C-alpha positions as CSV (number, residue, x, y, z in Angstrom):
1,M,61.3,6.3,74.6
2,G,64.2,6.4,72.1
3,R,63.3,10.1,71.4
4,Q,62.9,11.2,75.0
5,L,66.3,9.6,75.7
6,S,68.0,11.5,72.9
7,L,66.4,14.7,74.0
8,R,67.8,14.3,77.5
9,I,71.2,13.5,76.2
10,S,71.1,16.6,73.9
11,R,70.0,18.7,77.0
12,I,72.8,17.3,79.1
13,G,75.3,18.0,76.2
14,E,73.9,21.5,76.0
15,A,74.3,22.1,79.8
16,V,78.0,20.6,79.6
17,I,78.8,22.9,76.8
18,C,77.4,25.9,78.7
19,L,79.4,25.0,81.7
20,I,82.7,24.7,79.8
21,Y,82.0,28.1,78.3
22,A,81.2,29.7,81.5
23,F,84.3,28.2,83.2
24,I,86.6,29.5,80.2
25,T,85.0,33.0,80.2
26,G,84.2,33.1,84.0
27,I,81.2,33.0,86.1
28,P,80.4,36.3,87.7
29,I,80.0,36.4,91.2
30,T,78.6,39.7,92.8
31,L,80.7,41.1,95.6
32,V,79.2,44.6,96.2
33,T,76.2,46.3,94.7
34,T,76.5,50.1,94.8
35,K,74.1,53.2,94.4
36,N,75.2,56.4,92.5
37,S,74.9,59.0,95.1
38,R,76.1,62.6,94.7
39,K,78.8,62.1,97.4
40,K,80.1,59.1,95.4
41,R,80.0,61.0,92.2
42,I,82.2,63.8,93.6
43,F,84.7,61.3,95.1
44,S,84.7,59.6,91.7
45,E,85.4,62.9,89.8
46,M,88.4,63.7,92.2
47,M,90.0,60.1,91.8
48,N,89.4,60.1,88.0
49,M,90.8,63.5,87.6
50,L,93.9,62.5,89.8
51,L,94.5,59.2,87.7
52,M,94.3,61.3,84.3
53,V,96.9,63.9,85.7
54,M,99.1,61.4,87.6
55,F,99.5,58.1,85.4
56,I,101.9,59.5,82.9
57,P,104.4,61.6,85.4
58,V,104.5,58.7,87.8
59,F,105.3,56.2,85.1
60,V,108.1,58.3,83.6
61,A,109.4,59.1,87.1
62,G,109.7,55.3,87.7
63,A,111.3,54.5,84.3
64,Y,113.9,57.4,85.1
65,M,114.7,56.2,88.4
66,V,115.3,52.5,87.2
67,L,117.3,53.7,84.3
68,N,119.4,56.6,85.8
69,V,119.3,56.5,89.6
70,E,122.7,55.2,90.7
71,V,122.1,55.2,94.5
72,I,119.4,52.7,95.3
73,Y,118.1,52.3,98.9
74,H,118.7,49.3,100.7
75,V,116.1,48.9,103.5
76,D,117.2,46.8,106.5
77,S,113.9,45.2,107.9
78,A,113.2,41.7,109.4
79,V,110.1,41.5,107.6
80,I,111.6,42.3,104.2
81,A,114.4,39.9,104.8
82,F,111.9,37.1,105.7
83,I,110.0,37.8,102.4
84,D,113.2,37.8,100.4
85,D,114.4,34.4,101.9
86,L,110.8,32.9,101.5
87,L,110.6,34.0,98.0
88,Y,113.0,31.3,96.8
89,E,112.3,28.6,99.4
90,N,108.5,28.3,98.9
91,T,107.3,27.6,95.3
92,V,103.5,28.5,96.3
93,F,104.6,31.8,97.9
94,Y,106.8,32.7,94.9
95,V,103.8,31.9,92.4
96,A,101.5,34.0,94.6
97,V,103.8,36.9,95.1
98,M,105.2,37.1,91.5
99,W,102.1,36.2,89.5
100,I,98.8,35.7,91.3
101,I,98.9,39.1,93.5
102,P,100.1,41.5,90.9
103,I,97.7,40.1,88.2
104,L,94.6,40.1,90.5
105,L,95.6,43.5,91.9
106,G,96.3,45.0,88.5
107,I,92.8,43.8,87.2
108,F,91.1,45.1,90.3
109,L,92.6,48.5,90.0
110,H,91.8,48.4,86.1
111,E,88.1,47.7,86.9
112,L,87.9,50.1,89.7
113,A,89.2,52.9,87.4
114,H,86.5,52.2,84.8
115,A,83.9,52.4,87.5
116,N,85.3,55.7,88.8
117,A,85.6,57.2,85.4
118,C,81.9,56.1,84.4
119,R,80.5,57.5,87.8
120,A,82.4,60.7,87.2
121,C,80.4,61.6,84.2
122,K,76.9,62.9,84.6
123,G,74.7,60.1,83.3
124,G,77.2,57.3,83.9
125,R,76.1,54.5,86.2
126,V,77.9,51.9,88.3
127,Y,75.7,49.0,89.5
128,E,78.0,46.3,91.0
129,Y,81.4,45.1,91.6
130,G,82.2,41.3,91.2
131,F,84.7,38.4,90.9
132,L,84.9,36.2,87.8
133,M,85.4,32.7,88.6
134,G,86.8,30.5,86.0
135,L,89.9,29.4,84.1
136,I,91.3,32.9,84.2
137,P,89.9,34.6,87.4
138,G,89.5,38.4,87.7
139,F,87.3,41.1,88.7
140,Y,84.6,43.1,86.8
141,T,82.3,46.1,87.1
142,A,78.9,46.3,85.7
143,I,78.6,50.0,84.3
144,D,76.5,51.8,81.9
145,E,78.0,54.8,79.9
146,S,75.3,55.0,77.5
147,G,73.6,57.8,79.5
148,I,76.7,60.2,79.3
149,S,75.6,63.1,77.1
150,G,76.2,66.8,76.4
151,P,79.6,68.7,75.5
152,G,82.5,66.5,75.4
153,A,80.4,63.2,75.7
154,R,82.6,61.4,73.2
155,F,85.7,62.2,75.1
156,K,84.2,61.2,78.5
157,K,83.3,57.8,77.0
158,I,86.8,57.4,75.7
159,Q,88.1,58.1,79.2
160,V,85.8,55.6,80.7
161,M,87.2,53.1,78.3
162,L,91.0,54.0,78.8
163,A,90.8,54.5,82.6
164,G,91.6,51.0,83.3
165,V,94.8,51.1,81.2
166,E,95.8,54.3,82.8
167,A,95.4,52.6,86.2
168,N,97.7,49.7,85.1
169,I,100.3,52.3,83.8
170,L,100.1,54.1,87.3
171,F,100.4,50.8,89.2
172,A,103.5,50.0,86.8
173,G,105.0,53.3,87.6
174,I,104.5,53.0,91.4
175,S,106.0,49.5,91.1
176,L,109.1,50.8,89.3
177,I,109.6,53.6,92.0
178,L,109.3,51.0,94.9
179,S,112.0,48.7,93.0
180,C,114.3,51.6,93.6
181,L,113.4,52.6,97.1
182,I,113.4,48.9,98.4
183,F,116.2,47.4,96.6
184,N,115.8,44.2,98.5
185,L,112.5,43.4,96.8
186,N,113.7,44.9,93.5
187,E,112.8,41.7,91.5
188,I,109.4,41.6,92.9
189,F,108.4,45.2,92.0
190,I,110.0,45.0,88.6
191,H,108.0,42.0,87.9
192,W,104.8,43.7,89.1
193,A,105.6,46.5,86.6
194,D,106.2,44.0,83.8
195,I,102.7,42.4,84.4
196,N,100.8,45.7,84.6
197,I,102.5,46.8,81.3
198,T,101.4,43.6,79.8
199,L,97.9,44.1,81.0
200,C,98.0,47.6,79.7
201,L,99.0,46.6,76.1
202,F,96.8,43.5,76.0
203,N,93.7,45.6,76.8
204,L,94.8,48.1,74.0
205,L,94.4,45.4,71.3
206,F,91.6,45.3,68.9
207,F,90.1,42.0,70.4
208,D,86.3,41.7,70.9
209,K,85.0,43.9,74.0
210,L,88.6,44.8,75.1
211,D,89.2,48.6,75.7
212,G,91.4,49.2,72.7
213,Q,88.7,48.1,70.3
214,R,85.9,50.1,72.0
215,S,88.1,53.2,72.3
216,I,89.0,53.2,68.6
217,A,85.4,52.5,67.7
218,L,84.4,55.6,70.0
219,I,87.2,57.8,68.2
220,L,86.1,56.7,64.7
221,G,82.2,56.9,65.5
222,L,81.4,53.2,65.0
223,D,78.7,51.6,67.1
224,V,80.2,50.3,70.2
225,L,76.8,49.3,71.8
226,N,76.5,46.3,69.4
227,N,78.2,43.5,71.0
228,D,79.3,41.8,67.9
229,F,80.3,44.9,66.1
230,I,77.9,43.9,63.2
231,R,78.4,47.1,61.5
232,A,82.2,46.6,61.2
233,K,81.7,43.1,59.8
234,N,79.2,44.5,57.3
235,V,81.6,47.0,56.1
236,V,84.1,44.3,55.4
237,R,81.7,42.3,53.3
238,S,79.8,45.1,51.6
239,R,81.4,47.0,48.6
240,R,78.6,49.5,48.7
241,M,79.3,50.6,52.3
242,K,83.0,50.9,51.4
243,K,82.3,53.1,48.4
244,E,80.0,55.3,50.7
245,L,82.7,55.5,53.5
246,L,85.6,56.4,50.9
247,K,83.5,59.3,49.7
248,K,84.1,60.9,53.2
249,G,87.9,61.0,52.4
250,P,90.6,60.0,54.8
251,V,88.2,59.5,57.7
252,G,86.3,57.1,55.8
253,L,89.4,55.3,54.8
254,M,90.5,55.1,58.5
255,K,87.0,53.5,59.4
256,I,87.4,50.9,56.7
257,I,91.1,49.9,58.1
258,A,89.6,49.9,61.6
259,C,86.8,47.5,60.5
260,Y,89.2,45.1,58.9
261,A,91.4,45.3,62.0
262,F,88.5,44.4,64.3
263,E,87.6,41.4,62.0
264,V,91.0,40.1,61.7
265,F,91.8,40.3,65.6
266,S,88.4,38.9,66.5
267,F,89.5,35.7,64.9
268,M,92.6,35.8,67.0
269,Y,90.8,35.9,70.3
270,P,90.5,32.0,70.7
271,L,94.2,31.9,70.3
272,V,94.8,34.2,73.1
273,I,92.6,31.9,75.2
274,I,94.7,28.9,74.2
275,M,97.9,30.7,74.8
276,N,96.9,31.7,78.5
277,I,95.9,28.1,79.2
278,L,99.3,27.0,77.9
279,I,101.3,29.8,79.9
280,I,99.3,28.9,83.2
281,G,99.8,25.2,82.7
282,G,103.5,25.6,81.8
283,L,103.9,27.7,84.8
284,F,102.8,25.1,87.3
285,I,104.6,22.3,85.5
286,C,107.8,24.2,85.8
287,F,107.4,24.7,89.4
């Protein structure tokens, strides 16, 4: 009887731990499943090419307008005036407009860009779009870039990894331009740009499963299909692997440095989760 009771308690404890982990990392909720038709691939190729061509010029134009344009447009509109007044009178509206909307919209465009870039490549597949319900909500896309092959396959995979960052930069540039065109809402759009630049920089870090780590791994030829980057960890711990890489010259040295960077930043990932919890909690306490 005592053994059965202890077994039940351990199962309940395991279930609680799984629920807490799912709440922190997010529970995936499928919104849309999609098929990879030829028409969708052509559309994705057009959108991906447009993103690659436009994200830098738009951001530079937005930054130039904010820093150099002397004449800023003041739009007289009852709707804009209403939003401007409500922004500082309603706390919930302020948090929604200044934080929730730009973060969710930035993550949505980020994931959509990943999907378009993957589908644009021959062999890339997109399966579904969904929402992550948890402590830090967001969106996700289920993609498979492992089938991308042929000339320039590595470059195409790198573009799949970096497309989300490019989308955030494009969104930040559009926000900067709008901050000059609609001066009444200047503070809102500047804040939207700041949030998307932050999302961009965060995703470029070497944290486990983020775009920066996976992109650098692709550039250096490391195994990105291994979820825990076992090869990178083995390089850090094995003198023999280090010696073999050093024989390849500067490229081998860069791989060793990247492996150490992966290992160090992987330990920092829990700190980022804790920091996000403190920021979100502090935000609601302040307001």
